C-alpha positions in Angstrom: 1.6 16.9 -0.9 5.0 18.7 -0.8 3.4 21.9 0.4 1.3 20.3 3.3 2.1 21.6 6.8 4.0 19.3 9.1 0.8 18.5 11.2 -1.0 17.3 8.0 2.0 15.1 7.0 2.1 13.7 10.6 -1.7 12.9 10.5 -1.2 11.2 7.1 1.7 9.0 8.4 -0.4 8.1 11.5 -3.3 7.1 9.3 -1.0 5.1 7.0 0.5 3.2 10.0 -2.9 2.4 11.4 -4.1 1.3 8.0 -1.0 -0.9 7.5 -1.4 -2.5 11.0 -5.1 -3.2 10.2 -4.3 -4.6 6.8 -1.7 -7.0 8.5 -4.4 -8.1 11.0 -7.0 -8.7 8.3 -4.5 -10.5 6.2 -3.6 -12.9 8.9 -7.3 -13.4 9.7 -7.9 -14.3 6.1 -4.8 -16.5 5.9 -6.0 -18.6 8.9 -9.7 -18.7 8.2 -10.5 -18.4 4.5 -9.3 -21.0 2.2 -9.4 -21.7 -1.6 -9.4 -19.2 -4.4 -11.2 -16.5 -2.4 -8.6 -16.6 0.4 -5.8 -16.7 -2.0 -7.0 -13.7 -4.0 -8.0 -11.8 -1.0 -4.5 -12.3 0.7 -2.9 -11.3 -2.4 -4.9 -8.2 -2.7 -4.2 -7.3 0.9 -0.6 -8.0 0.5 -0.4 -5.5 -2.5 -2.3 -2.9 -0.4 0.0 -3.3 2.5 3.1 -2.7 0.1 1.3 0.4 -1.2 0.7 1.6 2.4 4.2 0.9 3.5 5.6 2.7 0.4 3.4 5.7 1.1 4.5 5.7 4.8 8.1 5.6 3.8 7.6 8.4 1.2 4.6 10.5 2.2 5.5 13.4 0.0 5.9 11.1 -3.2 3.3 11.4 -5.9 0.7 8.8 -5.7 1.3 7.3 -9.1 4.9 6.8 -8.3 4.0 5.2 -4.9 1.7 2.9 -6.9 4.2 2.0 -9.5 6.8 1.2 -6.9 4.4 -0.9 -4.8 3.4 -2.8 -7.9 7.1 -3.3 -8.8 7.9 -4.7 -5.4 4.9 -7.1 -5.6 5.9 -8.3 -9.0 9.5 -8.7 -8.0 8.5 -10.8 -5.0 6.1 -12.9 -7.2 9.0 -13.5 -9.8 11.4 -14.4 -7.0 9.0 -17.3 -6.4 10.2 -18.8 -9.8 13.5 -19.5 -7.8 13.9 -21.8 -4.8 14.9 -18.9 -2.5 11.5 -18.3 -0.9 10.9 -22.1 -0.1 14.5 -22.3 1.3 14.0 -19.2 3.5 10.7 -20.5 4.7 12.2 -23.9 5.6 14.5 -21.9 7.9 11.9 -19.4 9.2 8.4 -20.4 8.3 6.8 -16.9 8.8 8.9 -15.7 5.9 6.4 -17.5 3.6 3.8 -14.8 4.5 6.2 -12.2 2.9 7.8 -14.1 0.1 5.1 -16.6 -0.8 5.7 -20.1 -1.8 5.0 -20.6 -5.5 4.6 -18.5 -8.6 1.2 -17.8 -9.8 0.7 -15.4 -12.9 -2.9 -14.5 -11.5 -1.3 -12.9 -8.5 0.4 -10.2 -10.7 -3.0 -9.3 -12.0 -4.4 -9.1 -8.5 -1.6 -7.0 -7.4 -2.1 -4.6 -10.2 -5.8 -4.2 -9.4 -5.3 -3.9 -5.7 -2.5 -1.3 -6.0 -4.5 0.7 -8.4 -7.6 0.6 -6.1 -5.5 1.7 -3.2 -4.0 4.5 -5.2 -7.3 5.7 -6.5 -8.8 5.7 -3.0 -5.7 7.6 -1.6 -6.0 10.3 -4.4 -9.8 10.7 -3.8 -9.3 11.0 0.0 -6.6 13.6 -0.5 -8.7 15.6 -2.9 -11.7 15.5 -0.5 -9.6 16.5 2.4 -7.9 19.4 0.2 -11.3 20.5 -1.1 -12.6 20.6 2.5 -9.7 22.5 3.8 -10.0 25.0 1.0 -13.7 25.6 1.6 -12.9 26.2 5.3 -10.2 28.7 4.4 -7.5 26.4 5.5 -4.5 25.6 3.4 -4.7 28.7 1.3 -1.7 31.0 1.2 -2.1 34.6 2.2 -3.4 36.9 -0.5 -0.5 37.6 -3.0 1.5 34.6 -1.9 1.7 31.3 -3.8 3.0 28.0 -2.7 6.7 27.1 -3.3 
């Protein structure tokens, strides 16, 4: 990723931003319309995917495993914060904050975050490999003969 031309990095950032916005929309739809365990798990998974996408957007040149580890750490930290009264107090002053900080600790959420971040990372890596393979087959992305990437 560090050797990608600026146009490729710009396309990646645009794609990540669109995916993040789509994830927010889908998450809000599920939050309002799907209840119970399915809605809870789906919402948690989308939250973790969103954190992965936002991390990748903020650091598009970072290695995917590092992006995944950071995203999982953020999700876990937010979940552990729910062991305190801070999220509930913040939500009482500004109710939408509950969508970001949650309302109560659930250990299952950490497992869902791990699975969702891992899936997002695997998909991101696979898409990158497919794109790089396609670019190489087309003759794009290769350094001129005798030169190698820095």
